[in-house]
N, C-alpha and C positions, 0 to 999 in steps of 0.2 A: 242351155243350148250347146250345140257342137260347133266349135270354131272351124271356120272354113280354112282349107289347106291349099297351098300351091306346091306343085312338084317341080323340082329343078334337077337338071343334069349338069355335071361339071366335068370339063376335060382339062387335065393338068399334065404338064411335062413331068417326067419321073423325078428329075432333080429338084423340082419345086414342090413336090407332093407333101413333104414334111412341113414346110412353111405354110402351105395352103391349109393343112389340117389344124395347125396352130391358130391360123386366122379364123377358121370356122369355130374352133373352140372358144376363142375370145368373143365372138359374136353371140354364141350360146342359144341359137334359135333353130338350128337345123336338126331334124330327126333323120338320121341316116338309115337308108334302106339296108337291112341286113340280109345278105344273100349267102354268106359263108358262116359256118359254125366255128365260133372262137375256141371251142373245146378241142378242135383238131390241131391247134397250134400249141406246141409244148411250152413255149414261153408264157402264154396266157394261162395255160393249165397250172403252171407253177405259181403265178400270181394268185389264182383262186385258192390254191392249196395254202399259200402263205396267209391269205386273209382268213381262211378257216383256222389256221394256227393262232392267229390273233384272237379270234372269238373264243377258242379253247383257253387261251391264256387269261382273257378277261373273266371267263367262267371260273377259272381256278382262283382268281383274285376276289371273287364275289364275297367270300366270308370276311374279308378284311376291309371292305368298303365302308366308310363312314360318311357322315353328312358333309364334312369339310372337304374342300377341294383346293389344292395348291395351284396357283396361277401358273400356266405354262409359260416358262421363260423363253424356251427355244423349241420350235416344232422340229420334228424329224425331217431331215433334209434329203436323205437317201436311204436305200435299202440296207446298206452296211450298218448305218446307225440303228435302223429298226431291228435288224437281226441281232445286233449286240444288246439292244434293250431286252429283247425276248430272252436271250441267253442269260442276261443278268437276273431277270425275274425268275426264270426257271431254276437258276442256281440258288436264289434265296428261298424259293419254295421247297427245293430239294433239301436244303440245310434244315429247314423247319421239320420236314418229314423225317429226316434222320434223327433229329433231336426228339421227336415224338416216339420213335421206335426205341431209342436208347432209354428214354424216361419210362416207357412202358415196361421194358426189360428190368430196369432197376426197381421199379415198384413191385413187380412180380417177385423178384428175388428177395426184396425186403419182406414181402408178405410171407414167403416161405421160411425166412430166417427168424422172423419176429417171435414165434413160439419158443425158440431156444434161448431167448433172453440175451443179455449182454455178456458174451463169453469172448475169450481170446483165442482165435484160431492158432496162434503160436503155441499155446499150451497144449493143444491137441497134437501138434507136431513134436513137442518135447516128449509126450507120452509114447509116441510111436518110436522115437529114438531110444527110449528106455525099455522097449520090448513089449509095450502094451498098445492095444487098439481100443478106440472109443467109437462105437457105432451108434447111429441115430435111428430111432424107430418111431412109428405112430401106430396106434391100435384103437379100435372102438372102446369107449369107456366101460361098457358093460363087460368086456372080456379082460379088462385089466384088473384082475382079482388079486387078493393077497397071496393066494397060492401061486399064481403066475409070477408075482413079484418076488416071492421067496425062492421059487424054483430056479429062476434065471438070474437072480441077483441084479435086477435092473433098478434104475433110479428115475422116478418121474420128474419131469421138468415143468410141464404146463398141461392144463386141461382147457381145451377150447373147442366149442362147437361139437360137443359129444365125443371128442377124441382125446386120447392121452398121448402126449409127446414125452418120450423117455430115452435114456441112453443106457448102453450096455458096455461095461468095461470087461475086456477079455484079453487073453494073450495074443500077441501079434501073430497073424496067420491062422488063428482059430476060426471055426465056422461062425458066420454072422447071421445065420438064418434062425429066426424064432417063429414058432407056429402062430399063425393068424395075425402076425405083425407085419407091417409094411416098412421095408427098409428105405431110409431117406438118405440121399447123398450128403456127405459131410459138408457143411457150409464152409465156403472159402473166405467169407468176410463176415465181420460181426454186424449186428443190427445198427450199432452206433455209426460204424463206417458207412453202411449203406444209406442210412438216413441223411448223413452228411452229403453223400453223392446225389441222393434224390433232391435235396434242397438246392445243390449247385445246378443240377440239370433243370430244375423248375425255374430257377433264376435266369439261366441262359435261354430257356425257351421263352420266358416272358419278355426278355430283352429282344429276342428275334421277332416275336409277335408284335411288339411295339414298333420295331423297325419296319416290318412289313405293312402294318397299318398306316404308318406315317408315309412311307414311300408310295403306297397304293394311291394316295391322293394325287401324286404327280404322275404315276404310271398310267392312270386312267386316261388322262389327256394326251400323254405321249403315245399310247397305243392307238387312240382315236386318230391322232395326227398321222401315225404310220399307216393305219388302215385307209385314211383318206388319200394319202400319197399313192398307195397301191391301187385304190379304186380309180383315181385319175389316170394312172398308167395303164390300167386294164381297159378303160373306155377308149383311151387314145389308140392302144394296140388293136382293139376290136374294130374301131372305125377305120384304121389304116388297112386292115385286112379286107374291108369291103370294096376297095378299089379294084375294078376290072382292068386288067392289063391289055393294052391294044398296041398295034404297030410295033411288033417285036419288043414289047414291054417298055416302049419309050413313052407311051401315053397311058394315063389312068383315068377311067371313067367312074365317077361316083354320083349316086342319086340320093335324093332325100326330100323331105317335106318341111315346109315352113308355114306357120300360120299366116293367113292372108293379111292380117293387120300388121304383122311385123315385116312383110315382104318388101315394102319400099325402102326402109332403112337397111335391110339386109342386102338388097341389090346395089344400093348406093355404095355401101362399104366395100363390096367385092369389085365394083367397077373402079373405085378409087384405087384399089390395090392391084388392078390390072389382071384379074383372073377371068377366064372365059367360063360363062355359064349360059344356060338357056332354060326358060320355063317350058315345061312339056306337059302335054295332056295326059290324063290317067283315067283308067276305068275302075271305079270303085267296086264293081262286081268281081273283078279279077285280082285287084290289089288290096292288101290290108292297109288302108290309110290310117295313120295314127289318130287317136281321138284325144282331144283336150276339151273338157267341159268348161263353160263360162256361164256362171249363174250369179244371181244377186246374193246378198249376205244370208238370207233365209234359206234358199235352196242349196247354197254351197255347203251348209252344215249337213245336208242329207246326201251329199255325193258319196259319203262313206257307205250308205245303204245301197246306192246304185252299184258301187264297186264290189260289194260282197257277192253279187251274182255274176254280173258281167257288164262291161261297158257296152253301149250300143255300137253297132257298126256305122260306117260313114253314111250309109243310105237311109238310116233311121233318124228319128228325132230323139233328143234327150228328154226323157220323161221324169227327170228328177223333180222338177217343179210341179208335176202332176201327182207324183206319189207322196211328196212331202206332207201336204195337209192331211191326206188320208192316213198316212203312217202315224202322224202326231195324234190324230183322232182315235185311231185303233189302239195306240199305246195307252192313251188316257182311259179308254173304255176297259181295257184289260187290267190296268192298274186299279181302277175302281175306287180310288181313295184320294181325296184332295190333300190330306195331310202328307201322304207319301210323296205326292207330286211336288208339294212345297218343299219337302226335305231334299228331294233330288235337285230341284232348281237352286236351292240355297247352297248345297255342297258344290255343285258345278260352278256357280257364280263365284264362290269363294276361291276355288282353285284357279279359275280363269283370271281373276283379278291378281292373284299372286304369281301367275306365270310370267316369265320374263322372255318375251319373244317366242318364236317357234310356232308351230301349227296348233291352234286351239279350237279347230273345227269340231273335234269330238266333244270337248267341253261345251261348245255352243250347241251341239246336237242335244246334249244332256239338258241344257237350259230350256231349249224349245220343248223337248219331251216332258220335262218336269213341269214347266209352265202350262202346257196343254193338259197334262194330267190333273193339275190343280183345278183348272177351269171345268174340265169334264167331270171331275170328282164332285165339285160343288153343284153342278147341274144334276148329277145323279144322286146327290144328297148323302154323301158319306165322307167322314173325315176322321182318321185314326180309329176306324171301326165303330164310330158313333153315327147313328142315323139321324140326319137333320129332319126337321119337321115336315118338309115338303116331299120327302122320299116316298111316302105312301099316300099322298094326297091324290085322290082319284081324278081330280080336275087338272092336275099337273101333267103336262105332256110327257115329261121325262121320268115319271114315276116308275118304280121297278117292275110294275105289271106290264108296262109298255115297252121295256127295254129290249125284249127279244124281237118284237116286231120292228122296232127302230133299227136294230142291228141288221136285220134282213133287208130293210129298205135302203140303208146305207150301202150294203153290199151290192144291191141291184144298181144303185147309182154308179158305183165304181165299175161294175161289170159293163154297163151301158157306155160309160166313158171309155173303157178299154176297147169296146167294139168300134166306137167312133174313131178312136186313135188308130186302130187297125185299118179302118177304111181310108183314113187320111194318109197313112203310110203307103198303102197300096196305090193310092192315087199319085203320090210322089214318085214311086218306083216304076209304075206301069202306065200311068196316064189316068185322067179323071174318070174315064168310062169304067175302068175296073173298080173304082171305089163306090160306084152308085149302089151296087147290091148291098155292100156293107152299111152304107148310110140308110138304105131302105129298111134293113132289119132293125136298126136302132129306132127309126121313126115308127115302124110297125109296133114294136114292143112298147114304146112310150105311149102311142095313141091308144092301143088296146088297154094298157094299164090305166090310163086316165079315164077311159070310158067305163071300165068295170070296177076299178078300185075306189074312185072318188065317191060314187053313190053309197058304197059300204061304209064310208067314213062320214056319211050324212052330208055330203057336199053335192049339190045339184048343179050341173052345168047348164048354161042356157042352151036352148034347142039348136040355134045356129052353130054354136061351138061344137056340139055333139056331131052335127052333120059334117062339119069341117074335119073333125077327127076321123069320122068314118071314111071320108074321102081320102085323107092322108093314108089311112090303113089300107084302103083298096089299091091306091096307086103304088104303095110300098110292096104289096103282094105281087103286083104285076112285074115290078122291077126285080124283086128278089127271085121270082120264079122263071122269068123269061129273059132277063138281061144280066144274069150273074156271071156269064163268060162272054163278053162282047166278041162278035165275029163268028160265034158257033151257031149251030142249028138250034132254033127255039125249043124243039122237042128234047134235045140233049140238055139244054139249059133247064127245062122243066124237071127232068130227072134229077139234075144236080140240085135244083131247088127243093125237091122232096127230101133228098138226103140232108141238105143244110137245115131243113126244118127239124128233122129228127135230132141232128147234132145240137142245134140251138136249144131245142126244148129240153133234152136230157142234160145238156151242159149247164143251161141256165138254172135248172132246178137244183142240181148237185152243188154248183158254185155258190148260189145264193144261200142255201142252207148251211154252207160251210162258215158263213159269217155269224152264225148263232154262237160260235165260240167266244165272240166279243162279249156277249151278255153273260155266258156261263162262267168265263174266267174272272170277269170283274165281280160277279156275284159271289164266287168262291172266296176271293180275297177279302171282300167285305164281311162275309160270315166268319172267316177265321179271325179277323181283327176284333169282331164283336165277341167271339168266344174268349179270346185272351183278355179282353176287358172284364168280362164276367168272372173269369178265374182270378184276376187281380183283385177285384172288389170283394170277392169271397174271403180274401185274407184279412180284410179289415172288419173288426167287430162292429155290429150294428149299433146305431145311436140308441141310447137308452138301455143298452144291455147290461149296464153296470160294470163293464170291463175297466180295468185299471189304465192309467195313462201309459204305463210301460207296454201294455198289450196293444194300445192304439199305435204306439211308435213302431213296435215290431211288425204290426200288421201293415202299416203303410210302407215300411222298408221292403217287406216281402212283396207287396203289391207293385212297388216300383220295379223290383227285380223281374217279376213276372211280365210286366208291361215291356220292359226293355228287351228281355229275351224273346218274348212272343212276337212283338211287333218287328224285332230284328229279323227273325226267321220269316215272318210273313212278307216283309219288305224284300228280302232276298228272293223268295219264291215268286213274288209279284214282278220283280225286275226281269227275271228269266222268262216268265210266261208272257209279259207285256212286250218283250222284244222278239221272242221267237215266233209267236203266233201272227203278229202283223207282218213279219218277214214272209211267213208261209202264205198268207193271203195275197201279199204283193207279188211274190215270185211265182206262185202257182196260178191262182185265180185271175189276178189282173194281167200278168204278163201273157198268159195263155190267150185271153180274150183280145188283148191288144196286138197279138201276133208278134211279140217281141222276139227278135232273133239273137241279138247280142254278138259276142265274139270280137268286140272292138279291142284294138291294141293300144295301150296308153301311150301318149305322146311323151317321149323321153329325149329332150334335146341334147345334143353333143356339147357339153360345157365342162368347165373346170369347177369342182366343188371346193 
């Protein structure tokens, strides 16, 4: 359900405004009406920019995050400390980046020098002082012939990867160009020296990496503390901005909404503090009233589904408790396997038991969906791709031959419920007379369906009941065709009724057939699971085949791998299909028939986090 809201107006003297806002924040129940854009204020834009900076810093630290977390000894108290923290983190990350670059350069230089072996660069300098030059070359091995070696008087040093590395001794200042050979710069350091430098650089980098990993445990909480500080400052500044200045800017007018249940305590606290306020009326058609949903433990887990599309507006009803059982049923039918449902339920239960506080509604949703899928899967007769004995029993109502028709019938039930909810909503918004035509269409469809569908299922209605259903259908036709727009000419209403008949007939056919996907997707998952089972068992030698014990062991190991891989893929595909398609049926077929408008703005009270 949607919590009822009270609207309040506050008139505050300008010198008391800051204290008044602190009082409101401590109460933590007022949703402030936002009439001004906070992005127009440079100070608030700066806070948003800094929060983005924090997110970027956390993203940069992600590779160094481990399971352990150091307890936060002192939260960040002000922006100066936060900025210093980010500067420290960026400095350490920069130091590691510089070390990576230096290490990469040293490794590259060592790779280039390694073919020349352990030589002394000082000896090359001594040759130069004596009037000789030593040039370094490389050439493809196929071209390093004996004739080439004799002609140019070169000395091979190493042969690596199809190339020959050699040196050429010549007089200082003589040409150093050799045909088809590539000149290599004279190494300035020996491989021994370079390997020592690489080892030192690797040790320094490992030390820096260890430091980063250890410090990140603390930095995570410190950054979260700094982000929370900025968030509280931003919400306070945004709320302060909403005050409308009156009487030469000496008074400020602020408006907002408070849940009706919290209103008495809220009013008492403000009266005790001596602040002036008044409850004012509001028009939900022209104002976006904040929406807070209030449901039981079961429906609360499905509020996530409602929020994926849109919250209802204040003039509608919260349909979470209506879509929850259908969504759970649709999920189970698309999953089509009791084993997968049990696996999902077990995993979500495990993590929910291990969670320490926080919002576990998504895990609760997984438990309900997994549990529902297990029950539906057992009814449909499938568990881990194995068909249970009753799955093809002709006398069993949920056998696979009947599932397509059952899917359509379930869809019709949800569609008719949607039309009834749409009529109820119209009655709330415009008056009960405007809802009569909607109810009439629902009664007409139900009566006609019972009259003509039950006999085909070999169910005979008593004659009086049939007459009553005909009477309900006839009365519904009169209301639907001549009273669909109260206050208008009956002939105009008749024309509207004809158009509604076309819309209802075409829409009902297309919408109901869309529910066949429940049967098709569940059947596909079951077939895939069965195929993987057959592939797995084909790896195991048949009994009595004379295969060795080793063959049986290898066969069962291969079968286990095929089962894990195959059912893992099938489970993932089933999860996606079983979530997406029920969403589609809910947000398209059901919401359309229930005339869902949405557009609700979530209730976000002004409070300190």
